[in-house]
MIRO-130859 format. One record per residue: residue number from 1; residue in three letters; x, y, z of N, C-alpha, C in turn. Coordinates in nm, 3 decimals. Layout:
<recs>
rec n=NUM | res=ALA | n.x=X | n.y=Y | n.z=Z | ca.x=X | ca.y=Y | ca.z=Z | c.x=X | c.y=Y | c.z=Z
...
</recs>
This chain:
<recs>
rec n=1 | res=MET | n.x=10.341 | n.y=13.199 | n.z=12.878 | ca.x=10.235 | ca.y=13.109 | ca.z=12.914 | c.x=10.298 | c.y=12.982 | c.z=12.973
rec n=2 | res=ARG | n.x=10.252 | n.y=12.942 | n.z=13.090 | ca.x=10.300 | ca.y=12.820 | ca.z=13.154 | c.x=10.188 | c.y=12.718 | c.z=13.162
rec n=3 | res=GLN | n.x=10.229 | n.y=12.590 | n.z=13.156 | ca.x=10.132 | ca.y=12.482 | ca.z=13.167 | c.x=10.200 | c.y=12.362 | c.z=13.232
rec n=4 | res=GLN | n.x=10.123 | n.y=12.289 | n.z=13.310 | ca.x=10.174 | ca.y=12.170 | ca.z=13.377 | c.x=10.138 | c.y=12.047 | c.z=13.294
rec n=5 | res=VAL | n.x=10.242 | n.y=11.964 | n.z=13.263 | ca.x=10.225 | ca.y=11.845 | ca.z=13.181 | c.x=10.312 | c.y=11.732 | c.z=13.235
rec n=6 | res=TYR | n.x=10.301 | n.y=11.614 | n.z=13.175 | ca.x=10.381 | ca.y=11.498 | ca.z=13.214 | c.x=10.469 | c.y=11.454 | c.z=13.099
rec n=7 | res=VAL | n.x=10.592 | n.y=11.414 | n.z=13.131 | ca.x=10.685 | ca.y=11.363 | ca.z=13.030 | c.x=10.646 | c.y=11.220 | c.z=12.998
rec n=8 | res=THR | n.x=10.624 | n.y=11.192 | n.z=12.869 | ca.x=10.584 | ca.y=11.058 | ca.z=12.827 | c.x=10.693 | c.y=10.984 | c.z=12.749
rec n=9 | res=GLU | n.x=10.790 | n.y=11.059 | n.z=12.694 | ca.x=10.893 | ca.y=10.996 | ca.z=12.612 | c.x=11.012 | c.y=11.090 | c.z=12.601
rec n=10 | res=LEU | n.x=11.131 | n.y=11.034 | n.z=12.585 | ca.x=11.252 | ca.y=11.113 | ca.z=12.565 | c.x=11.309 | c.y=11.083 | c.z=12.427
rec n=11 | res=ILE | n.x=11.343 | n.y=11.189 | n.z=12.353 | ca.x=11.403 | ca.y=11.175 | ca.z=12.220 | c.x=11.522 | c.y=11.270 | c.z=12.215
rec n=12 | res=ALA | n.x=11.642 | n.y=11.212 | n.z=12.215 | ca.x=11.767 | ca.y=11.291 | ca.z=12.214 | c.x=11.764 | c.y=11.392 | c.z=12.329
rec n=13 | res=GLU | n.x=11.774 | n.y=11.521 | n.z=12.298 | ca.x=11.774 | ca.y=11.624 | ca.z=12.401 | c.x=11.636 | c.y=11.686 | c.z=12.422
rec n=14 | res=ASP | n.x=11.534 | n.y=11.626 | n.z=12.365 | ca.x=11.398 | ca.y=11.676 | ca.z=12.377 | c.x=11.313 | c.y=11.577 | c.z=12.455
rec n=15 | res=ALA | n.x=11.197 | n.y=11.623 | n.z=12.497 | ca.x=11.102 | ca.y=11.537 | ca.z=12.567 | c.x=10.966 | c.y=11.551 | c.z=12.501
rec n=16 | res=ILE | n.x=10.894 | n.y=11.441 | n.z=12.495 | ca.x=10.755 | ca.y=11.444 | ca.z=12.450 | c.x=10.671 | c.y=11.455 | c.z=12.576
rec n=17 | res=VAL | n.x=10.587 | n.y=11.558 | n.z=12.582 | ca.x=10.504 | ca.y=11.581 | ca.z=12.700 | c.x=10.357 | c.y=11.575 | c.z=12.661
rec n=18 | res=SER | n.x=10.276 | n.y=11.534 | n.z=12.757 | ca.x=10.131 | ca.y=11.527 | ca.z=12.736 | c.x=10.060 | c.y=11.591 | c.z=12.854
rec n=19 | res=GLY | n.x=9.950 | n.y=11.651 | n.z=12.825 | ca.x=9.870 | ca.y=11.714 | ca.z=12.929 | c.x=9.738 | c.y=11.760 | c.z=12.871
rec n=20 | res=GLU | n.x=9.667 | n.y=11.839 | n.z=12.946 | ca.x=9.540 | ca.y=11.892 | ca.z=12.900 | c.x=9.559 | c.y=12.038 | c.z=12.864
rec n=21 | res=ARG | n.x=9.519 | n.y=12.073 | n.z=12.743 | ca.x=9.536 | ca.y=12.210 | ca.z=12.694 | c.x=9.453 | c.y=12.306 | c.z=12.778
rec n=22 | res=GLN | n.x=9.515 | n.y=12.414 | n.z=12.821 | ca.x=9.446 | ca.y=12.515 | ca.z=12.899 | c.x=9.394 | c.y=12.622 | c.z=12.804
rec n=23 | res=SER | n.x=9.292 | n.y=12.690 | n.z=12.849 | ca.x=9.240 | ca.y=12.801 | ca.z=12.771 | c.x=9.223 | c.y=12.919 | c.z=12.864
rec n=24 | res=SER | n.x=9.182 | n.y=13.031 | n.z=12.808 | ca.x=9.159 | ca.y=13.148 | ca.z=12.891 | c.x=9.041 | c.y=13.126 | c.z=12.983
rec n=25 | res=CYS | n.x=8.961 | n.y=13.025 | n.z=12.956 | ca.x=8.847 | ca.y=12.993 | ca.z=13.041 | c.x=8.890 | c.y=12.939 | c.z=13.177
rec n=26 | res=SER | n.x=9.013 | n.y=12.891 | n.z=13.190 | ca.x=9.056 | ca.y=12.829 | ca.z=13.314 | c.x=9.059 | c.y=12.926 | c.z=13.431
rec n=27 | res=SER | n.x=9.071 | n.y=13.055 | n.z=13.404 | ca.x=9.073 | ca.y=13.153 | ca.z=13.512 | c.x=8.938 | c.y=13.221 | c.z=13.532
rec n=28 | res=CYS | n.x=8.838 | n.y=13.180 | n.z=13.458 | ca.x=8.705 | ca.y=13.243 | ca.z=13.467 | c.x=8.626 | c.y=13.183 | c.z=13.582
rec n=29 | res=ALA | n.x=8.557 | n.y=13.268 | n.z=13.657 | ca.x=8.479 | ca.y=13.222 | ca.z=13.772 | c.x=8.358 | c.y=13.140 | c.z=13.729
rec n=30 | res=GLY | n.x=8.307 | n.y=13.161 | n.z=13.611 | ca.x=8.188 | ca.y=13.090 | ca.z=13.567 | c.x=8.216 | c.y=12.969 | c.z=13.481
rec n=31 | res=LYS | n.x=8.338 | n.y=12.917 | n.z=13.485 | ca.x=8.375 | ca.y=12.809 | ca.z=13.392 | c.x=8.297 | c.y=12.680 | c.z=13.415
rec n=32 | res=THR | n.x=8.250 | n.y=12.655 | n.z=13.537 | ca.x=8.180 | ca.y=12.529 | ca.z=13.562 | c.x=8.040 | c.y=12.528 | c.z=13.503
rec n=33 | res=SER | n.x=7.982 | n.y=12.646 | n.z=13.480 | ca.x=7.846 | ca.y=12.651 | ca.z=13.427 | c.x=7.842 | c.y=12.695 | c.z=13.282
rec n=34 | res=CYS | n.x=7.956 | n.y=12.712 | n.z=13.222 | ca.x=7.963 | ca.y=12.764 | ca.z=13.085 | c.x=8.003 | c.y=12.654 | c.z=12.988
rec n=35 | res=SER | n.x=7.944 | n.y=12.658 | n.z=12.870 | ca.x=7.985 | ca.y=12.564 | ca.z=12.766 | c.x=8.019 | c.y=12.638 | c.z=12.638
rec n=36 | res=THR | n.x=8.066 | n.y=12.760 | n.z=12.651 | ca.x=8.100 | ca.y=12.842 | ca.z=12.536 | c.x=8.215 | c.y=12.780 | c.z=12.457
rec n=37 | res=LEU | n.x=8.193 | n.y=12.762 | n.z=12.330 | ca.x=8.295 | ca.y=12.711 | ca.z=12.237 | c.x=8.356 | c.y=12.579 | c.z=12.282
rec n=38 | res=GLY | n.x=8.278 | n.y=12.496 | n.z=12.351 | ca.x=8.328 | ca.y=12.365 | ca.z=12.390 | c.x=8.429 | c.y=12.369 | c.z=12.502
rec n=39 | res=SER | n.x=8.427 | n.y=12.473 | n.z=12.585 | ca.x=8.526 | ca.y=12.483 | ca.z=12.693 | c.x=8.510 | c.y=12.372 | c.z=12.795
rec n=40 | res=TRP | n.x=8.397 | n.y=12.305 | n.z=12.793 | ca.x=8.372 | ca.y=12.196 | ca.z=12.886 | c.x=8.436 | c.y=12.067 | c.z=12.841
rec n=41 | res=GLN | n.x=8.482 | n.y=12.061 | n.z=12.718 | ca.x=8.543 | ca.y=11.941 | ca.z=12.665 | c.x=8.690 | c.y=11.929 | c.z=12.707
rec n=42 | res=SER | n.x=8.733 | n.y=11.806 | n.z=12.727 | ca.x=8.874 | ca.y=11.780 | ca.z=12.755 | c.x=8.952 | c.y=11.800 | c.z=12.625
rec n=43 | res=ARG | n.x=9.064 | n.y=11.873 | n.z=12.632 | ca.x=9.142 | ca.y=11.900 | ca.z=12.512 | c.x=9.286 | c.y=11.856 | c.z=12.536
rec n=44 | res=PRO | n.x=9.316 | n.y=11.728 | n.z=12.507 | ca.x=9.453 | ca.y=11.679 | ca.z=12.531 | c.x=9.552 | c.y=11.739 | c.z=12.430
rec n=45 | res=VAL | n.x=9.677 | n.y=11.751 | n.z=12.474 | ca.x=9.781 | ca.y=11.804 | ca.z=12.388 | c.x=9.908 | c.y=11.723 | c.z=12.411
rec n=46 | res=THR | n.x=9.978 | n.y=11.693 | n.z=12.303 | ca.x=10.108 | ca.y=11.627 | ca.z=12.308 | c.x=10.203 | c.y=11.709 | c.z=12.222
rec n=47 | res=MET | n.x=10.320 | n.y=11.739 | n.z=12.277 | ca.x=10.416 | ca.y=11.819 | ca.z=12.200 | c.x=10.559 | c.y=11.785 | c.z=12.239
rec n=48 | res=ARG | n.x=10.649 | n.y=11.821 | n.z=12.150 | ca.x=10.793 | ca.y=11.801 | ca.z=12.172 | c.x=10.851 | c.y=11.930 | c.z=12.226
rec n=49 | res=VAL | n.x=10.925 | n.y=11.920 | n.z=12.338 | ca.x=10.980 | ca.y=12.039 | ca.z=12.401 | c.x=11.128 | c.y=12.019 | c.z=12.432
rec n=50 | res=ASP | n.x=11.198 | n.y=12.128 | n.z=12.451 | ca.x=11.339 | ca.y=12.126 | ca.z=12.488 | c.x=11.352 | c.y=12.077 | c.z=12.632
rec n=51 | res=ASN | n.x=11.440 | n.y=11.979 | n.z=12.655 | ca.x=11.454 | ca.y=11.915 | ca.z=12.786 | c.x=11.590 | c.y=11.948 | c.z=12.849
rec n=52 | res=ARG | n.x=11.618 | n.y=12.075 | n.z=12.870 | ca.x=11.746 | ca.y=12.116 | ca.z=12.927 | c.x=11.762 | c.y=12.076 | c.z=13.073
rec n=53 | res=LEU | n.x=11.650 | n.y=12.056 | n.z=13.144 | ca.x=11.657 | ca.y=12.019 | ca.z=13.285 | c.x=11.666 | c.y=11.868 | c.z=13.306
rec n=54 | res=GLN | n.x=11.676 | n.y=11.792 | n.z=13.198 | ca.x=11.691 | ca.y=11.646 | ca.z=13.203 | c.x=11.577 | c.y=11.577 | c.z=13.280
rec n=55 | res=ALA | n.x=11.455 | n.y=11.615 | n.z=13.251 | ca.x=11.339 | ca.y=11.549 | ca.z=13.312 | c.x=11.332 | c.y=11.405 | c.z=13.261
rec n=56 | res=GLN | n.x=11.279 | n.y=11.316 | n.z=13.341 | ca.x=11.268 | ca.y=11.175 | ca.z=13.306 | c.x=11.122 | c.y=11.140 | c.z=13.277
rec n=57 | res=VAL | n.x=11.100 | n.y=11.027 | n.z=13.212 | ca.x=10.965 | ca.y=10.981 | ca.z=13.180 | c.x=10.885 | c.y=10.968 | c.z=13.309
rec n=58 | res=GLY | n.x=10.765 | n.y=11.023 | n.z=13.310 | ca.x=10.679 | ca.y=11.018 | ca.z=13.426 | c.x=10.684 | c.y=11.142 | c.z=13.512
rec n=59 | res=ASP | n.x=10.786 | n.y=11.228 | n.z=13.491 | ca.x=10.796 | ca.y=11.350 | ca.z=13.570 | c.x=10.686 | c.y=11.449 | c.z=13.535
rec n=60 | res=CYS | n.x=10.634 | n.y=11.517 | n.z=13.635 | ca.x=10.540 | ca.y=11.626 | ca.z=13.616 | c.x=10.623 | c.y=11.753 | c.z=13.602
rec n=61 | res=VAL | n.x=10.609 | n.y=11.824 | n.z=13.492 | ca.x=10.692 | ca.y=11.940 | ca.z=13.464 | c.x=10.607 | c.y=12.060 | c.z=13.425
rec n=62 | res=ASP | n.x=10.664 | n.y=12.177 | n.z=13.441 | ca.x=10.603 | ca.y=12.300 | ca.z=13.391 | c.x=10.674 | c.y=12.335 | c.z=13.262
rec n=63 | res=ILE | n.x=10.596 | n.y=12.362 | n.z=13.156 | ca.x=10.656 | ca.y=12.408 | ca.z=13.031 | c.x=10.616 | c.y=12.552 | c.z=13.010
rec n=64 | res=GLU | n.x=10.698 | n.y=12.622 | n.z=12.934 | ca.x=10.671 | ca.y=12.763 | ca.z=12.911 | c.x=10.690 | c.y=12.795 | c.z=12.763
rec n=65 | res=VAL | n.x=10.597 | n.y=12.873 | n.z=12.711 | ca.x=10.606 | ca.y=12.924 | ca.z=12.575 | c.x=10.609 | c.y=13.076 | c.z=12.588
rec n=66 | res=ALA | n.x=10.708 | n.y=13.138 | n.z=12.529 | ca.x=10.722 | ca.y=13.284 | ca.z=12.537 | c.x=10.601 | c.y=13.352 | c.z=12.473
rec n=67 | res=ASP | n.x=10.554 | n.y=13.458 | n.z=12.536 | ca.x=10.436 | ca.y=13.529 | ca.z=12.487 | c.x=10.453 | c.y=13.582 | c.z=12.345
rec n=68 | res=HIS | n.x=10.574 | n.y=13.628 | n.z=12.312 | ca.x=10.593 | ca.y=13.680 | ca.z=12.176 | c.x=10.579 | c.y=13.570 | c.z=12.071
rec n=69 | res=LEU | n.x=10.609 | n.y=13.446 | n.z=12.106 | ca.x=10.591 | ca.y=13.336 | ca.z=12.010 | c.x=10.444 | c.y=13.308 | c.z=11.984
rec n=70 | res=ILE | n.x=10.362 | n.y=13.325 | n.z=12.087 | ca.x=10.217 | ca.y=13.307 | ca.z=12.070 | c.x=10.163 | c.y=13.416 | c.z=11.979
rec n=71 | res=LEU | n.x=10.210 | n.y=13.539 | n.z=11.998 | ca.x=10.166 | ca.y=13.648 | ca.z=11.911 | c.x=10.212 | c.y=13.628 | c.z=11.767
rec n=72 | res=GLN | n.x=10.335 | n.y=13.580 | n.z=11.749 | ca.x=10.385 | ca.y=13.553 | ca.z=11.613 | c.x=10.301 | c.y=13.445 | c.z=11.546
rec n=73 | res=ALA | n.x=10.270 | n.y=13.339 | n.z=11.619 | ca.x=10.190 | ca.y=13.231 | ca.z=11.563 | c.x=10.050 | c.y=13.281 | c.z=11.527
rec n=74 | res=SER | n.x=9.992 | n.y=13.365 | n.z=11.611 | ca.x=9.860 | ca.y=13.421 | ca.z=11.582 | c.x=9.863 | c.y=13.504 | c.z=11.456
rec n=75 | res=PHE | n.x=9.967 | n.y=13.585 | n.z=11.440 | ca.x=9.977 | ca.y=13.667 | ca.z=11.319 | c.x=9.993 | c.y=13.580 | c.z=11.196
rec n=76 | res=ARG | n.x=10.076 | n.y=13.476 | n.z=11.207 | ca.x=10.097 | ca.y=13.387 | ca.z=11.092 | c.x=9.969 | c.y=13.314 | c.z=11.053
rec n=77 | res=LEU | n.x=9.892 | n.y=13.271 | n.z=11.151 | ca.x=9.773 | ca.y=13.191 | ca.z=11.122 | c.x=9.649 | c.y=13.273 | c.z=11.089
rec n=78 | res=TYR | n.x=9.644 | n.y=13.398 | n.z=11.136 | ca.x=9.526 | ca.y=13.480 | ca.z=11.112 | c.x=9.557 | c.y=13.607 | c.z=11.033
rec n=79 | res=GLY | n.x=9.664 | n.y=13.675 | n.z=11.066 | ca.x=9.696 | ca.y=13.801 | ca.z=11.001 | c.x=9.740 | c.y=13.785 | c.z=10.856
rec n=80 | res=LEU | n.x=9.837 | n.y=13.696 | n.z=10.832 | ca.x=9.886 | ca.y=13.677 | ca.z=10.695 | c.x=9.776 | c.y=13.630 | c.z=10.598
rec n=81 | res=PRO | n.x=9.695 | n.y=13.531 | n.z=10.634 | ca.x=9.588 | ca.y=13.492 | ca.z=10.542 | c.x=9.487 | c.y=13.605 | c.z=10.516
rec n=82 | res=MET | n.x=9.460 | n.y=13.687 | n.z=10.618 | ca.x=9.367 | ca.y=13.798 | ca.z=10.597 | c.x=9.427 | c.y=13.901 | c.z=10.502
rec n=83 | res=ILE | n.x=9.554 | n.y=13.930 | n.z=10.518 | ca.x=9.622 | ca.y=14.024 | ca.z=10.428 | c.x=9.624 | c.y=13.968 | c.z=10.286
rec n=84 | res=ALA | n.x=9.652 | n.y=13.838 | n.z=10.272 | ca.x=9.653 | ca.y=13.775 | ca.z=10.139 | c.x=9.514 | c.y=13.780 | c.z=10.077
rec n=85 | res=PHE | n.x=9.411 | n.y=13.758 | n.z=10.157 | ca.x=9.273 | ca.y=13.764 | ca.z=10.109 | c.x=9.243 | c.y=13.902 | c.z=10.052
rec n=86 | res=LEU | n.x=9.276 | n.y=14.005 | n.z=10.127 | ca.x=9.246 | ca.y=14.141 | ca.z=10.083 | c.x=9.329 | c.y=14.182 | c.z=9.962
rec n=87 | res=LEU | n.x=9.460 | n.y=14.154 | n.z=9.965 | ca.x=9.546 | ca.y=14.192 | ca.z=9.853 | c.x=9.510 | c.y=14.119 | c.z=9.724
rec n=88 | res=ALA | n.x=9.489 | n.y=13.988 | n.z=9.733 | ca.x=9.457 | ca.y=13.911 | ca.z=9.613 | c.x=9.320 | c.y=13.951 | c.z=9.557
rec n=89 | res=GLY | n.x=9.224 | n.y=13.969 | n.z=9.645 | ca.x=9.090 | ca.y=14.009 | ca.z=9.599 | c.x=9.091 | c.y=14.146 | c.z=9.536
rec n=90 | res=PHE | n.x=9.155 | n.y=14.243 | n.z=9.600 | ca.x=9.161 | ca.y=14.378 | ca.z=9.545 | c.x=9.240 | c.y=14.382 | c.z=9.415
rec n=91 | res=SER | n.x=9.351 | n.y=14.309 | n.z=9.410 | ca.x=9.432 | ca.y=14.306 | ca.z=9.287 | c.x=9.354 | c.y=14.246 | c.z=9.170
rec n=92 | res=ALA | n.x=9.284 | n.y=14.137 | n.z=9.196 | ca.x=9.205 | ca.y=14.074 | ca.z=9.090 | c.x=9.090 | c.y=14.164 | c.z=9.047
rec n=93 | res=TRP | n.x=9.029 | n.y=14.233 | n.z=9.143 | ca.x=8.920 | ca.y=14.324 | ca.z=9.109 | c.x=8.971 | c.y=14.439 | c.z=9.022
rec n=94 | res=GLN | n.x=9.087 | n.y=14.497 | n.z=9.059 | ca.x=9.146 | ca.y=14.605 | ca.z=8.980 | c.x=9.184 | c.y=14.557 | c.z=8.841
rec n=95 | res=PHE | n.x=9.251 | n.y=14.442 | n.z=8.834 | ca.x=9.295 | ca.y=14.387 | ca.z=8.707 | c.x=9.175 | c.y=14.357 | c.z=8.617
rec n=96 | res=SER | n.x=9.070 | n.y=14.299 | n.z=8.672 | ca.x=8.951 | ca.y=14.266 | ca.z=8.594 | c.x=8.880 | c.y=14.391 | c.z=8.545
rec n=97 | res=SER | n.x=8.877 | n.y=14.494 | n.z=8.627 | ca.x=8.808 | ca.y=14.616 | ca.z=8.585 | c.x=8.889 | c.y=14.692 | c.z=8.478
rec n=98 | res=VAL | n.x=9.021 | n.y=14.686 | n.z=8.485 | ca.x=9.105 | ca.y=14.750 | ca.z=8.383 | c.x=9.084 | c.y=14.680 | c.z=8.248
rec n=99 | res=LEU | n.x=9.069 | n.y=14.547 | n.z=8.251 | ca.x=9.049 | ca.y=14.470 | ca.z=8.127 | c.x=8.902 | c.y=14.465 | c.z=8.084
rec n=100 | res=ASN | n.x=8.814 | n.y=14.531 | n.z=8.158 | ca.x=8.670 | ca.y=14.533 | ca.z=8.130 | c.x=8.612 | c.y=14.393 | c.z=8.118
rec n=101 | res=LEU | n.x=8.651 | n.y=14.303 | n.z=8.209 | ca.x=8.599 | ca.y=14.167 | ca.z=8.210 | c.x=8.462 | c.y=14.162 | c.z=8.277
rec n=102 | res=ALA | n.x=8.381 | n.y=14.069 | n.z=8.234 | ca.x=8.252 | ca.y=14.046 | ca.z=8.300 | c.x=8.278 | c.y=13.970 | c.z=8.430
rec n=103 | res=HIS | n.x=8.187 | n.y=13.979 | n.z=8.523 | ca.x=8.194 | ca.y=13.905 | ca.z=8.650 | c.x=8.318 | c.y=13.942 | c.z=8.732
rec n=104 | res=ILE | n.x=8.342 | n.y=14.070 | n.z=8.745 | ca.x=8.458 | ca.y=14.119 | ca.z=8.818 | c.x=8.458 | c.y=14.067 | c.z=8.962
rec n=105 | res=ASP | n.x=8.341 | n.y=14.070 | n.z=9.025 | ca.x=8.332 | ca.y=14.027 | ca.z=9.165 | c.x=8.364 | c.y=13.879 | c.z=9.181
rec n=106 | res=LEU | n.x=8.325 | n.y=13.799 | n.z=9.083 | ca.x=8.355 | ca.y=13.655 | ca.z=9.089 | c.x=8.507 | c.y=13.632 | c.z=9.083
rec n=107 | res=TYR | n.x=8.574 | n.y=13.702 | n.z=8.993 | ca.x=8.720 | ca.y=13.688 | ca.z=8.983 | c.x=8.789 | c.y=13.735 | c.z=9.111
rec n=108 | res=ALA | n.x=8.739 | n.y=13.844 | n.z=9.168 | ca.x=8.797 | ca.y=13.895 | ca.z=9.292 | c.x=8.779 | c.y=13.795 | c.z=9.405
rec n=109 | res=ALA | n.x=8.661 | n.y=13.735 | n.z=9.417 | ca.x=8.635 | ca.y=13.637 | ca.z=9.523 | c.x=8.722 | c.y=13.513 | c.z=9.506
rec n=110 | res=LEU | n.x=8.731 | n.y=13.463 | n.z=9.384 | ca.x=8.814 | ca.y=13.345 | ca.z=9.359 | c.x=8.962 | c.y=13.372 | c.z=9.387
rec n=111 | res=ALA | n.x=9.009 | n.y=13.489 | n.z=9.347 | ca.x=9.149 | ca.y=13.524 | ca.z=9.372 | c.x=9.175 | c.y=13.539 | c.z=9.521
rec n=112 | res=ALA | n.x=9.080 | n.y=13.597 | n.z=9.594 | ca.x=9.095 | ca.y=13.613 | ca.z=9.739 | c.x=9.103 | c.y=13.477 | c.z=9.807
rec n=113 | res=LEU | n.x=9.016 | n.y=13.385 | n.z=9.769 | ca.x=9.020 | ca.y=13.251 | ca.z=9.828 | c.x=9.148 | c.y=13.178 | c.z=9.791
rec n=114 | res=LEU | n.x=9.192 | n.y=13.193 | n.z=9.667 | ca.x=9.318 | ca.y=13.131 | ca.z=9.626 | c.x=9.435 | c.y=13.190 | c.z=9.705
rec n=115 | res=GLY | n.x=9.432 | n.y=13.319 | n.z=9.731 | ca.x=9.536 | ca.y=13.381 | ca.z=9.811 | c.x=9.543 | c.y=13.323 | c.z=9.951
rec n=116 | res=VAL | n.x=9.429 | n.y=13.297 | n.z=10.011 | ca.x=9.425 | ca.y=13.236 | ca.z=10.146 | c.x=9.479 | c.y=13.094 | c.z=10.142
rec n=117 | res=VAL | n.x=9.437 | n.y=13.016 | n.z=10.044 | ca.x=9.482 | ca.y=12.877 | ca.z=10.033 | c.x=9.634 | c.y=12.872 | c.z=10.013
rec n=118 | res=LEU | n.x=9.685 | n.y=12.955 | n.z=9.924 | ca.x=9.830 | ca.y=12.956 | ca.z=9.899 | c.x=9.908 | c.y=13.004 | c.z=10.022
rec n=119 | res=THR | n.x=9.852 | n.y=13.097 | n.z=10.097 | ca.x=9.919 | ca.y=13.144 | ca.z=10.219 | c.x=9.925 | c.y=13.033 | c.z=10.323
rec n=120 | res=TYR | n.x=9.815 | n.y=12.961 | n.z=10.343 | ca.x=9.816 | ca.y=12.851 | ca.z=10.440 | c.x=9.910 | c.y=12.739 | c.z=10.395
rec n=121 | res=ARG | n.x=9.918 | n.y=12.716 | n.z=10.266 | ca.x=10.011 | ca.y=12.614 | ca.z=10.217 | c.x=10.156 | c.y=12.657 | c.z=10.244
rec n=122 | res=TRP | n.x=10.186 | n.y=12.784 | n.z=10.223 | ca.x=10.319 | ca.y=12.836 | ca.z=10.251 | c.x=10.351 | c.y=12.824 | c.z=10.400
rec n=123 | res=ILE | n.x=10.257 | n.y=12.860 | n.z=10.486 | ca.x=10.276 | ca.y=12.849 | ca.z=10.631 | c.x=10.301 | c.y=12.704 | c.z=10.669
rec n=124 | res=TRP | n.x=10.224 | n.y=12.612 | n.z=10.615 | ca.x=10.239 | ca.y=12.470 | ca.z=10.647 | c.x=10.378 | c.y=12.420 | c.z=10.606
rec n=125 | res=ARG | n.x=10.426 | n.y=12.459 | n.z=10.489 | ca.x=10.559 | ca.y=12.418 | ca.z=10.443 | c.x=10.668 | c.y=12.476 | c.z=10.531
rec n=126 | res=GLN | n.x=10.655 | n.y=12.603 | n.z=10.569 | ca.x=10.754 | ca.y=12.666 | ca.z=10.655 | c.x=10.761 | c.y=12.596 | c.z=10.790
rec n=127 | res=ASP | n.x=10.647 | n.y=12.562 | n.z=10.849 | ca.x=10.644 | ca.y=12.496 | ca.z=10.978 | c.x=10.704 | c.y=12.357 | c.z=10.972
rec n=128 | res=HIS | n.x=10.683 | n.y=12.285 | n.z=10.862 | ca.x=10.737 | ca.y=12.151 | ca.z=10.850 | c.x=10.887 | c.y=12.151 | c.z=10.819
rec n=129 | res=GLN | n.x=10.938 | n.y=12.258 | n.z=10.761 | ca.x=11.081 | ca.y=12.266 | ca.z=10.733 | c.x=11.159 | c.y=12.306 | c.z=10.857
rec n=130 | res=GLN | n.x=11.101 | n.y=12.389 | n.z=10.943 | ca.x=11.174 | ca.y=12.439 | ca.z=11.058 | c.x=11.176 | c.y=12.341 | c.z=11.174
rec n=131 | res=GLN | n.x=11.062 | n.y=12.283 | n.z=11.210 | ca.x=11.052 | ca.y=12.190 | ca.z=11.322 | c.x=11.117 | c.y=12.247 | c.z=11.448
rec n=132 | res=ALA | n.x=11.093 | n.y=12.372 | n.z=11.476 | ca.x=11.155 | ca.y=12.437 | ca.z=11.591 | c.x=11.081 | c.y=12.405 | c.z=11.720
rec n=133 | res=CYS | n.x=11.157 | n.y=12.392 | n.z=11.828 | ca.x=11.098 | ca.y=12.376 | ca.z=11.961 | c.x=11.065 | c.y=12.516 | c.z=12.013
rec n=134 | res=VAL | n.x=10.939 | n.y=12.542 | n.z=12.039 | ca.x=10.900 | ca.y=12.673 | ca.z=12.087 | c.x=10.873 | c.y=12.671 | c.z=12.238
rec n=135 | res=ALA | n.x=10.869 | n.y=12.553 | n.z=12.298 | ca.x=10.844 | ca.y=12.543 | ca.z=12.441 | c.x=10.966 | c.y=12.479 | c.z=12.507
rec n=136 | res=LYS | n.x=10.983 | n.y=12.508 | n.z=12.635 | ca.x=11.092 | ca.y=12.448 | ca.z=12.709 | c.x=11.045 | c.y=12.413 | c.z=12.850
rec n=137 | res=ILE | n.x=11.108 | n.y=12.313 | n.z=12.907 | ca.x=11.076 | ca.y=12.274 | ca.z=13.043 | c.x=11.145 | c.y=12.371 | c.z=13.138
rec n=138 | res=VAL | n.x=11.067 | n.y=12.432 | n.z=13.228 | ca.x=11.125 | ca.y=12.531 | ca.z=13.319 | c.x=11.127 | c.y=12.484 | c.z=13.464
rec n=139 | res=ALA | n.x=11.053 | n.y=12.376 | n.z=13.497 | ca.x=11.055 | ca.y=12.327 | ca.z=13.635 | c.x=11.010 | c.y=12.182 | c.z=13.636
rec n=140 | res=ILE | n.x=11.070 | n.y=12.104 | n.z=13.727 | ca.x=11.030 | ca.y=11.965 | ca.z=13.749 | c.x=10.967 | c.y=11.959 | c.z=13.887
rec n=141 | res=ARG | n.x=10.849 | n.y=11.900 | n.z=13.893 | ca.x=10.776 | ca.y=11.892 | ca.z=14.021 | c.x=10.794 | c.y=11.757 | c.z=14.084
</recs>
């Protein structure tokens, strides 16, 4: 995925870039008359990227994020919490039914929600520990 942005700040070997977030709606022929999911709203984005091409503040640059990284992020943000929801809920339901507890469904629902919350907390901690640059500047305009 490529996007055109402007360099606003330099930090060591990285650059802070700002631009308007693109969506899949940008290539749609009906985008001017559509307001699906707020696609008509301006969505600014600021991010830190690898600056191997030595772009300077004010330069218009193209940044690129590898497609496999987008898929990995999607799985982490949607797939893992869904798996945690199902596993925690099913495990709590099985455990509650083996112990002949009342309100089995309530325990299963609470465990499923707790599984999602704990998964998102784990994802948040992992992202803050790594601080990896997933985008890089590929062209200066």
